[in-house]
Legacy VTK file of the C-alpha trace (Angstrom):
# vtk DataFile Version 3.0
C-alpha trace
ASCII
DATASET POLYDATA
POINTS 628 float
-0.644 -42.658 0.636
1.277 -44.646 -1.958
1.588 -41.519 -4.122
2.927 -39.530 -1.138
5.535 -42.220 -0.389
6.473 -42.279 -4.070
7.054 -38.515 -4.112
9.114 -38.723 -0.921
11.173 -41.468 -2.479
11.806 -39.395 -5.595
12.874 -36.427 -3.459
15.207 -38.549 -1.303
16.680 -40.016 -4.455
17.400 -36.549 -5.848
19.063 -35.435 -2.578
21.237 -38.582 -2.513
22.355 -37.971 -6.100
23.782 -34.566 -5.090
26.740 -36.328 -3.482
27.827 -38.242 -6.596
26.794 -36.367 -9.759
28.670 -33.696 -11.721
28.312 -29.977 -11.091
26.064 -29.540 -14.129
23.747 -32.326 -12.938
23.702 -30.868 -9.408
22.389 -27.564 -10.760
19.571 -29.403 -12.552
18.679 -31.292 -9.338
18.604 -28.026 -7.349
16.220 -26.581 -9.934
13.894 -29.574 -9.546
14.019 -29.441 -5.736
13.434 -25.658 -5.704
10.334 -26.018 -7.876
9.060 -29.087 -5.989
9.002 -27.284 -2.625
8.083 -23.771 -3.872
4.337 -24.232 -3.237
4.568 -26.227 0.001
7.736 -25.641 2.066
9.062 -22.150 1.483
12.174 -22.464 3.643
13.359 -25.615 1.859
12.698 -24.101 -1.542
14.662 -20.963 -0.543
17.551 -23.089 0.690
17.788 -25.155 -2.510
17.489 -22.067 -4.730
20.310 -20.278 -2.884
22.523 -23.383 -2.939
21.898 -23.849 -6.656
22.666 -20.181 -7.316
25.899 -20.487 -5.347
27.091 -23.314 -7.632
26.761 -21.194 -10.768
29.909 -19.594 -12.103
27.974 -17.422 -14.550
25.468 -15.353 -12.559
23.992 -13.945 -15.789
23.020 -17.318 -17.288
19.562 -18.748 -17.946
19.907 -20.992 -14.877
20.675 -17.949 -12.689
17.547 -16.265 -14.056
15.518 -19.339 -13.096
16.776 -19.342 -9.487
16.290 -15.567 -9.105
12.744 -15.876 -10.478
11.786 -18.562 -7.929
13.463 -16.571 -5.142
11.510 -13.460 -6.114
8.258 -15.409 -5.981
9.107 -16.909 -2.585
10.165 -13.586 -1.039
7.037 -11.875 -2.398
4.798 -14.600 -0.920
6.480 -14.179 2.473
6.086 -10.342 2.306
9.860 -9.658 2.069
9.302 -7.073 -0.657
12.806 -5.576 -0.791
14.364 -8.998 -1.400
11.642 -9.805 -3.939
12.397 -6.588 -5.854
16.127 -7.366 -5.814
15.563 -10.877 -7.252
13.048 -9.784 -9.910
15.377 -6.942 -10.952
18.108 -9.571 -11.400
15.814 -11.645 -13.636
15.112 -8.500 -15.663
18.847 -7.824 -16.159
19.534 -11.459 -17.110
16.594 -11.606 -19.552
17.776 -8.405 -21.247
21.325 -9.773 -21.492
20.015 -13.001 -23.095
17.650 -10.974 -25.336
14.791 -13.067 -23.960
11.897 -10.660 -24.503
9.251 -12.837 -22.852
11.435 -13.044 -19.731
11.829 -9.255 -19.772
8.038 -8.808 -19.887
7.416 -11.326 -17.072
10.035 -9.583 -14.927
8.358 -6.186 -15.460
4.980 -7.680 -14.524
6.348 -9.299 -11.344
8.154 -6.099 -10.317
4.845 -4.263 -10.800
3.079 -6.737 -8.493
5.659 -6.138 -5.747
5.309 -2.352 -6.083
1.532 -2.743 -5.619
2.187 -4.496 -2.294
4.539 -1.662 -1.279
2.035 1.042 -2.255
4.291 2.453 -5.028
1.504 2.696 -7.601
3.295 4.901 -10.158
6.196 2.407 -10.255
3.745 -0.480 -10.661
1.963 1.180 -13.609
5.281 1.912 -15.326
6.358 -1.753 -15.204
2.898 -3.070 -16.163
2.788 -0.921 -19.300
6.287 -2.047 -20.314
5.097 -5.658 -19.994
2.007 -4.873 -22.131
4.165 -3.480 -24.931
6.336 -6.614 -25.101
3.427 -9.081 -24.827
1.658 -7.296 -27.703
4.740 -7.444 -29.924
5.344 -11.116 -29.037
1.603 -11.897 -29.472
1.556 -13.571 -26.043
-2.177 -13.146 -25.428
-2.362 -15.465 -22.387
0.177 -13.298 -20.549
-1.281 -10.083 -21.987
-4.763 -10.689 -20.534
-3.249 -11.070 -17.057
-1.295 -7.831 -17.036
-4.205 -5.865 -18.569
-6.354 -7.142 -15.699
-3.598 -6.041 -13.279
-3.735 -2.498 -14.691
-7.529 -2.445 -14.378
-7.242 -3.438 -10.712
-4.544 -0.806 -10.106
-6.777 1.966 -11.439
-10.066 0.745 -9.973
-9.095 -0.792 -6.612
-6.035 1.233 -5.622
-6.557 4.627 -7.311
-10.391 4.588 -7.237
-10.456 5.521 -10.936
-13.360 3.372 -12.193
-13.364 4.949 -15.653
-9.851 3.792 -16.523
-10.345 0.608 -14.512
-13.416 -0.398 -16.540
-11.579 0.395 -19.777
-8.825 -2.127 -18.972
-11.245 -4.680 -17.455
-13.296 -4.749 -20.681
-10.121 -5.247 -22.715
-9.110 -8.141 -20.482
-12.590 -9.784 -20.595
-12.739 -9.618 -24.392
-9.266 -11.077 -24.680
-9.970 -13.859 -22.136
-13.097 -14.851 -24.112
-11.139 -14.801 -27.364
-8.420 -17.152 -26.084
-10.668 -19.234 -23.792
-8.764 -18.424 -20.565
-11.304 -19.214 -17.816
-8.860 -18.541 -14.950
-8.298 -14.923 -15.949
-11.977 -14.482 -16.727
-12.883 -15.520 -13.166
-10.478 -13.047 -11.534
-11.546 -10.172 -13.799
-15.227 -10.858 -13.070
-14.447 -10.453 -9.358
-12.850 -7.085 -10.070
-15.874 -5.940 -12.122
-18.192 -7.072 -9.308
-16.205 -4.912 -6.867
-16.886 -1.898 -9.068
-20.629 -2.587 -8.878
-20.275 -2.956 -5.110
-18.812 0.539 -4.889
-21.751 1.749 -6.977
-24.163 0.018 -4.496
-25.601 -2.229 -7.242
-25.447 -5.283 -4.959
-27.716 -7.619 -6.941
-25.582 -7.306 -10.066
-22.417 -7.643 -7.988
-23.678 -10.843 -6.262
-24.610 -12.489 -9.586
-21.196 -11.729 -11.082
-19.379 -12.929 -7.927
-21.246 -16.250 -7.887
-20.424 -16.767 -11.580
-16.776 -15.974 -10.852
-16.597 -18.382 -7.880
-18.188 -21.145 -9.991
-15.600 -20.671 -12.777
-12.717 -20.456 -10.268
-13.734 -23.643 -8.457
-13.935 -25.547 -11.744
-10.477 -24.325 -12.783
-9.008 -24.786 -9.249
-8.082 -21.135 -8.569
-8.479 -20.785 -4.765
-7.321 -17.156 -4.646
-10.253 -16.038 -6.809
-12.668 -18.087 -4.672
-11.234 -16.387 -1.546
-11.798 -12.901 -2.937
-15.293 -13.794 -4.168
-16.340 -15.112 -0.735
-14.879 -12.052 0.973
-16.875 -9.741 -1.299
-20.102 -11.704 -0.743
-19.482 -11.232 2.990
-19.082 -7.475 2.471
-22.362 -7.277 0.533
-24.245 -9.278 3.182
-22.864 -6.980 5.878
-23.923 -3.924 3.867
-27.439 -5.404 3.626
-27.367 -6.034 7.417
-27.470 -9.830 6.961
-24.815 -10.291 9.630
-25.073 -14.059 10.129
-24.753 -14.614 6.373
-21.819 -12.191 6.281
-20.120 -14.113 9.111
-20.467 -17.436 7.229
-18.880 -16.048 4.030
-16.044 -14.321 5.954
-15.187 -17.488 7.913
-15.115 -19.548 4.698
-12.839 -16.995 3.063
-10.440 -16.865 6.034
-10.317 -20.676 6.334
-9.448 -21.022 2.648
-6.760 -18.331 3.040
-5.170 -20.160 5.971
-5.465 -23.559 4.242
-3.692 -22.284 1.126
-1.073 -20.265 3.034
-2.197 -16.877 1.691
-1.128 -13.962 3.930
-1.229 -10.742 1.916
-4.911 -9.858 2.435
-5.556 -11.696 5.723
-5.580 -8.431 7.686
-8.657 -7.265 5.750
-10.461 -10.520 6.480
-9.714 -10.231 10.209
-11.036 -6.640 10.106
-14.230 -7.775 8.438
-14.788 -10.485 11.056
-14.012 -8.014 13.872
-16.555 -5.544 12.524
-19.239 -8.224 12.127
-18.638 -9.552 15.647
-18.839 -5.994 17.015
-22.190 -5.442 15.279
-23.429 -8.761 16.653
-22.502 -7.585 20.167
-19.719 -10.153 20.665
-17.156 -7.743 22.153
-14.512 -10.320 23.086
-14.397 -11.832 19.586
-14.359 -8.363 18.029
-11.325 -7.233 20.083
-9.510 -10.528 19.346
-9.942 -10.110 15.592
-8.950 -6.404 15.613
-5.700 -7.440 17.362
-5.126 -10.208 14.779
-5.685 -7.730 11.954
-3.018 -5.376 13.347
-0.431 -8.097 13.991
-0.995 -9.566 10.503
-0.683 -6.177 8.760
2.510 -5.349 10.667
3.987 -8.769 9.828
3.337 -8.431 6.079
4.246 -4.711 6.021
1.819 -4.064 3.142
1.092 -0.328 3.406
-2.447 -0.382 1.911
-3.453 -3.069 4.438
-1.783 -1.215 7.317
-3.600 1.988 6.299
-6.961 0.204 6.448
-6.162 -1.350 9.832
-5.101 1.961 11.425
-8.275 3.656 10.162
-10.461 0.858 11.555
-8.652 0.877 14.913
-9.055 4.648 15.222
-12.797 4.294 14.685
-13.018 1.262 16.996
-11.257 2.891 19.972
-13.279 6.074 19.491
-16.453 3.981 19.767
-14.998 2.377 22.904
-14.329 5.919 24.295
-10.585 5.176 24.482
-9.770 8.493 22.823
-6.047 8.548 23.498
-5.534 5.244 21.650
-7.833 6.408 18.883
-5.794 9.605 18.414
-2.529 7.632 18.238
-3.919 5.403 15.474
-5.248 8.490 13.634
-1.710 9.938 13.540
-0.334 6.657 12.175
-3.163 6.490 9.616
-2.463 10.021 8.329
1.272 9.347 8.044
0.782 6.287 5.822
-2.073 7.817 3.821
0.004 10.854 2.890
2.850 8.630 1.717
0.481 6.678 -0.556
-1.610 9.506 -2.017
0.446 12.521 -2.913
0.075 14.966 -5.720
3.513 14.005 -7.033
2.464 10.368 -7.452
-0.675 11.367 -9.358
1.430 13.484 -11.711
3.916 10.659 -12.211
1.078 8.281 -13.067
-0.241 10.679 -15.701
3.234 11.154 -17.178
3.796 7.395 -17.393
0.418 6.819 -19.074
1.068 9.681 -21.536
4.526 8.313 -22.323
3.054 4.872 -22.982
0.351 6.317 -25.279
2.953 8.248 -27.301
5.218 5.203 -27.622
2.242 3.096 -28.747
1.428 5.598 -31.509
5.070 5.673 -32.601
5.126 1.880 -32.786
1.963 1.894 -34.898
3.654 4.298 -37.324
6.773 2.099 -37.400
4.680 -0.990 -38.146
2.861 0.815 -40.969
6.197 1.954 -42.400
7.544 -1.604 -42.257
4.463 -2.932 -44.077
4.901 -0.332 -46.806
8.528 -1.335 -47.252
7.558 -5.011 -47.564
4.942 -4.176 -50.187
7.530 -2.177 -52.086
9.871 -5.188 -52.202
7.062 -7.494 -53.310
6.116 -5.188 -56.189
9.517 -4.650 -57.797
8.067 -5.505 -61.211
5.951 -2.328 -61.070
8.837 0.112 -60.494
8.151 2.148 -63.595
4.483 2.596 -62.742
5.402 3.496 -59.161
7.976 5.999 -60.442
5.330 7.713 -62.559
2.962 7.695 -59.616
5.614 9.358 -57.455
6.113 12.054 -60.095
2.359 12.631 -60.091
2.313 12.834 -56.328
5.191 15.302 -56.348
3.324 17.459 -58.835
0.212 17.244 -56.721
2.249 18.168 -53.667
3.601 21.270 -55.412
0.066 22.377 -56.284
-1.092 21.616 -52.749
1.785 23.572 -51.239
0.962 26.537 -53.431
-2.641 26.459 -52.275
-1.675 25.976 -48.657
0.845 28.822 -48.681
-1.983 31.349 -48.388
-3.111 29.683 -45.163
0.332 29.497 -43.615
-0.063 32.498 -41.354
-3.481 31.304 -40.254
-2.030 27.886 -39.397
0.698 29.502 -37.310
-1.896 31.502 -35.418
-4.039 28.412 -34.831
-0.997 26.492 -33.637
-0.083 29.227 -31.148
-3.680 29.359 -29.898
-3.771 25.560 -29.576
-0.562 25.561 -27.529
-1.895 28.305 -25.269
-5.188 26.436 -24.827
-3.259 23.279 -24.009
-1.216 25.117 -21.365
-4.370 26.702 -19.904
-6.098 23.304 -19.835
-3.117 21.695 -18.100
-2.921 24.557 -15.606
-6.616 24.109 -14.791
-6.132 20.351 -14.344
-3.128 20.918 -12.072
-5.107 23.444 -10.032
-8.019 21.010 -9.799
-5.645 18.332 -8.476
-4.290 20.806 -5.920
-7.800 21.779 -4.856
-8.707 18.110 -4.400
-5.563 17.725 -2.325
-6.609 20.698 -0.168
-10.057 19.164 0.350
-8.331 15.924 1.353
-6.238 17.880 3.897
-9.323 19.724 5.194
-10.999 16.381 5.831
-7.914 15.162 7.708
-7.835 18.386 9.734
-11.502 17.992 10.671
-10.716 14.445 11.860
-7.899 15.905 13.972
-10.267 18.584 15.388
-12.748 15.839 16.272
-10.063 13.849 18.112
-8.767 16.980 19.868
-12.286 17.779 21.096
-12.596 14.281 22.560
-9.186 14.574 24.253
-10.004 18.055 25.564
-13.227 16.702 27.032
-11.399 13.809 28.683
-8.576 15.921 30.174
-10.693 18.968 31.049
-12.461 17.781 34.201
-10.572 20.210 36.479
-11.040 23.242 34.222
-13.835 25.727 33.861
-15.953 25.730 30.707
-14.396 29.075 29.757
-10.880 27.645 29.878
-11.879 24.572 27.860
-13.563 26.711 25.192
-10.517 28.998 25.008
-8.166 26.028 24.487
-10.417 24.507 21.842
-10.697 27.869 20.079
-6.898 28.229 20.055
-6.418 24.828 18.371
-9.099 25.424 15.769
-7.795 28.935 15.046
-4.260 27.559 14.546
-5.608 25.431 11.676
-8.076 28.033 10.395
-5.212 30.475 9.775
-3.610 27.882 7.487
-6.697 27.707 5.284
-6.952 31.514 5.316
-3.357 31.715 3.993
-4.179 29.111 1.300
-7.227 31.136 0.279
-5.096 34.259 -0.169
-2.136 32.489 -1.784
-1.528 31.905 -5.485
0.335 28.680 -4.620
-1.909 26.060 -3.024
0.982 23.704 -2.253
3.024 25.659 0.296
2.621 28.385 2.932
5.364 30.672 4.203
6.064 29.842 7.865
6.930 33.436 8.828
3.639 34.795 7.460
1.712 32.048 9.207
3.394 32.650 12.583
2.804 36.421 12.338
-0.936 35.770 11.897
-0.948 33.235 14.752
0.879 35.603 17.133
-1.485 38.470 16.271
-4.369 36.180 17.209
-2.781 35.444 20.607
-2.082 39.133 21.285
-5.727 39.986 20.649
-7.306 36.904 22.207
-5.362 37.074 25.496
-4.991 40.910 25.595
-1.232 40.462 26.033
-0.318 44.203 26.174
-2.504 44.501 29.256
-0.649 41.573 30.863
2.772 43.122 29.910
3.620 40.020 27.843
5.380 40.481 24.501
5.934 37.961 21.700
8.520 38.109 18.915
9.362 35.822 15.997
12.588 35.488 13.988
11.980 33.164 11.066
14.063 32.234 8.006
12.442 31.878 4.594
10.790 28.498 5.055
7.864 27.186 3.001
5.932 24.221 4.404
3.093 22.117 3.028
0.080 21.190 5.144
1.615 17.868 6.226
4.112 19.855 8.307
2.308 23.145 8.886
-0.735 21.740 10.732
1.342 19.854 13.347
3.774 22.810 13.691
0.892 25.253 14.186
-0.671 23.084 16.877
2.706 22.627 18.618
3.338 26.398 18.688
-0.230 26.954 19.877
0.198 24.572 22.848
3.563 25.998 23.906
2.493 29.651 23.716
-0.772 28.932 25.564
1.179 27.122 28.315
3.621 30.047 28.665
0.852 32.660 28.874
-1.040 30.678 31.542
1.791 29.375 33.724
5.152 31.055 33.041
4.645 34.612 34.337
2.575 34.228 37.495
5.398 35.465 39.725
6.384 38.501 37.643
4.763 41.606 36.258
5.959 41.110 32.682
7.368 38.507 30.357
8.577 37.752 26.837
8.016 34.772 24.500
10.307 34.335 21.488
10.057 32.027 18.490
13.000 31.273 16.212
12.842 29.083 13.105
15.813 28.306 10.897
16.528 25.900 8.057
19.829 24.252 7.208
19.689 22.150 4.046
16.587 19.971 4.622
16.462 20.242 8.423
14.206 22.747 10.189
14.961 23.923 13.762
12.091 25.495 15.756
12.974 27.076 19.134
10.291 28.506 21.456
11.276 29.974 24.837
9.993 32.338 27.492
11.421 34.372 30.391
9.128 32.771 32.945
9.629 30.410 35.860
10.699 27.420 33.745
10.000 23.757 34.377
9.840 22.239 37.878
13.025 20.538 39.060
13.277 16.961 37.732
10.454 17.505 35.213
10.478 15.058 32.285
8.151 15.542 29.326
7.609 11.821 28.701
6.324 11.375 32.259
3.795 14.217 32.009
0.100 13.270 31.926
-1.136 16.693 30.765
-2.953 16.920 27.435
-0.679 19.723 26.197
2.564 17.797 26.716
1.128 14.635 25.165
-0.066 16.583 22.116
3.363 18.218 21.675
5.051 14.804 21.737
2.454 13.153 19.465
2.522 15.958 16.881
6.344 16.025 16.855
6.322 12.276 16.221
3.865 12.800 13.353
6.404 14.965 11.480
9.155 12.465 12.391
10.931 15.045 14.524
12.418 15.299 18.016
11.675 17.659 20.920
13.950 18.702 23.784
13.076 20.894 26.799
15.344 22.933 29.097
15.022 25.692 31.720
17.332 28.569 30.846
15.998 29.853 33.285
12.599 30.046 31.571
11.018 27.194 29.602
12.711 26.391 26.281
11.463 23.911 23.641
13.750 22.838 20.762
11.978 20.948 17.941
13.979 19.534 15.032
12.524 17.846 11.929
13.417 17.155 8.281
11.289 18.653 5.489
12.883 16.956 2.471
LINES 1 629
628 0 1 2 3 4 5 6 7 8 9 10 11 12 13 14 15 16 17 18 19 20 21 22 23 24 25 26 27 28 29 30 31 32 33 34 35 36 37 38 39 40 41 42 43 44 45 46 47 48 49 50 51 52 53 54 55 56 57 58 59 60 61 62 63 64 65 66 67 68 69 70 71 72 73 74 75 76 77 78 79 80 81 82 83 84 85 86 87 88 89 90 91 92 93 94 95 96 97 98 99 100 101 102 103 104 105 106 107 108 109 110 111 112 113 114 115 116 117 118 119 120 121 122 123 124 125 126 127 128 129 130 131 132 133 134 135 136 137 138 139 140 141 142 143 144 145 146 147 148 149 150 151 152 153 154 155 156 157 158 159 160 161 162 163 164 165 166 167 168 169 170 171 172 173 174 175 176 177 178 179 180 181 182 183 184 185 186 187 188 189 190 191 192 193 194 195 196 197 198 199 200 201 202 203 204 205 206 207 208 209 210 211 212 213 214 215 216 217 218 219 220 221 222 223 224 225 226 227 228 229 230 231 232 233 234 235 236 237 238 239 240 241 242 243 244 245 246 247 248 249 250 251 252 253 254 255 256 257 258 259 260 261 262 263 264 265 266 267 268 269 270 271 272 273 274 275 276 277 278 279 280 281 282 283 284 285 286 287 288 289 290 291 292 293 294 295 296 297 298 299 300 301 302 303 304 305 306 307 308 309 310 311 312 313 314 315 316 317 318 319 320 321 322 323 324 325 326 327 328 329 330 331 332 333 334 335 336 337 338 339 340 341 342 343 344 345 346 347 348 349 350 351 352 353 354 355 356 357 358 359 360 361 362 363 364 365 366 367 368 369 370 371 372 373 374 375 376 377 378 379 380 381 382 383 384 385 386 387 388 389 390 391 392 393 394 395 396 397 398 399 400 401 402 403 404 405 406 407 408 409 410 411 412 413 414 415 416 417 418 419 420 421 422 423 424 425 426 427 428 429 430 431 432 433 434 435 436 437 438 439 440 441 442 443 444 445 446 447 448 449 450 451 452 453 454 455 456 457 458 459 460 461 462 463 464 465 466 467 468 469 470 471 472 473 474 475 476 477 478 479 480 481 482 483 484 485 486 487 488 489 490 491 492 493 494 495 496 497 498 499 500 501 502 503 504 505 506 507 508 509 510 511 512 513 514 515 516 517 518 519 520 521 522 523 524 525 526 527 528 529 530 531 532 533 534 535 536 537 538 539 540 541 542 543 544 545 546 547 548 549 550 551 552 553 554 555 556 557 558 559 560 561 562 563 564 565 566 567 568 569 570 571 572 573 574 575 576 577 578 579 580 581 582 583 584 585 586 587 588 589 590 591 592 593 594 595 596 597 598 599 600 601 602 603 604 605 606 607 608 609 610 611 612 613 614 615 616 617 618 619 620 621 622 623 624 625 626 627
């Protein structure tokens, strides 16, 4: 109590001094107040940091770097990632201007941490590796062990690349043992335990986690204790020890809330929700699923939001609330595709390759520098060195003469090596594309599963023949995509015109349209779409055409359906219309309860597009979306 009153008195004294001291002294007081409140009262710390920054005339000074650094940390802790990036980028610029290499490295590491929260993994790796380079040159091993552990976690936890993850984890463990850094050792042990968890070696994982928690508690690192408890809960749940799992999860969440941690709270709420659901406590399960969603939305951390949407889709499917489940599936796919794209994988490889090349170049530069130093130290032996050089030159001449005969062979080998390298890279690229296709196939099968549930729910008034026909249409719309991929030399994109021609041929045959006097035509610009856009577009076209065939021409003996697709810059316009009876008077798509209309709206939303309907006099759908 006396200590608390003493601290309050010191703080009040500092605030009172602000009214009387010089500008220079005020800046120092603001720095002290900013640091004092940074771990307890975020709003006060932010206020003092901004006021201190405002006093500075030189916004590129060391003091400005200090305030921006604290601001970056505060914004990152409160999940305001754009502001955090802005502040850390400022510290990077200031450190470079002051030629403060350690500050440059710390800024790169902090920027990398923010990019992890945002899901920009290639950006994170780039900044981490830049920090590694500087820490190695500066021989800052305490900082180096931390960022090496960060890279291991990026590969293992985010990119699911255990091979590279283990490589960096082992480097970090060896370095932490060398310098006696128990705090880093504890956090890295947790990461290694998580790898064993993924490999289902739970006994080894539990032993490592308990060792890590013991070290973290002794060194007062609550974040590592939190993660360790959370992982022990996951293992207990996997082993169906639900009561034990519940105890660990509650301890982890309580420690998170006590220490003000928010970034991973959504995962902890999900774990508790899942455990409660397995224990049959439905009310508690629903409460914790809702808390997980609200927490993930508040922090706006994409990896957490991805996990929450996936869990909610599964949860509502188990509750037979298929419409809600389908909505969360669409949101899950949207975020997943933004996190895991082929382009990001390529960028990661390029960054790693660039770093490896630069490391080799630096090694050569260091060796050259050492040779120059030795040359200066041995000036007294110039004559001997001169004779040695002459001997080496003579030897070189002889060697060149001998090697001349192999020159043509070397050229041939070099050409073959380059060709082999290109072939190897082509095969790797194709393998990546094939993995991407398998990923899309899995997503499409999830969509088919959800569509079947929705069809079952909305198909009470239809005959089994009608339901089967509608299901077949939806599956065929996606099957044609994979048929085009199979026949294409480019696995990334499919030509929209070719796809629509195949889809329309299917409808002509399936519904025997010539016999019904219904014709279909398509006018399509040269537009190439990847599967992210083509699957929703195919399902949209499928629904609209099926609706026209069934409902548009009942009062006439013939009819026509036309499809037009055009592209202007990065915007695609898809128009589908028929010559039928059109929409009922006062019809509004958003008010419709039919499965078809809800699918059209949901799929259009998935590609971030808009849909308009008119009667002119037949039904006309206008769908607009960007494909940049």
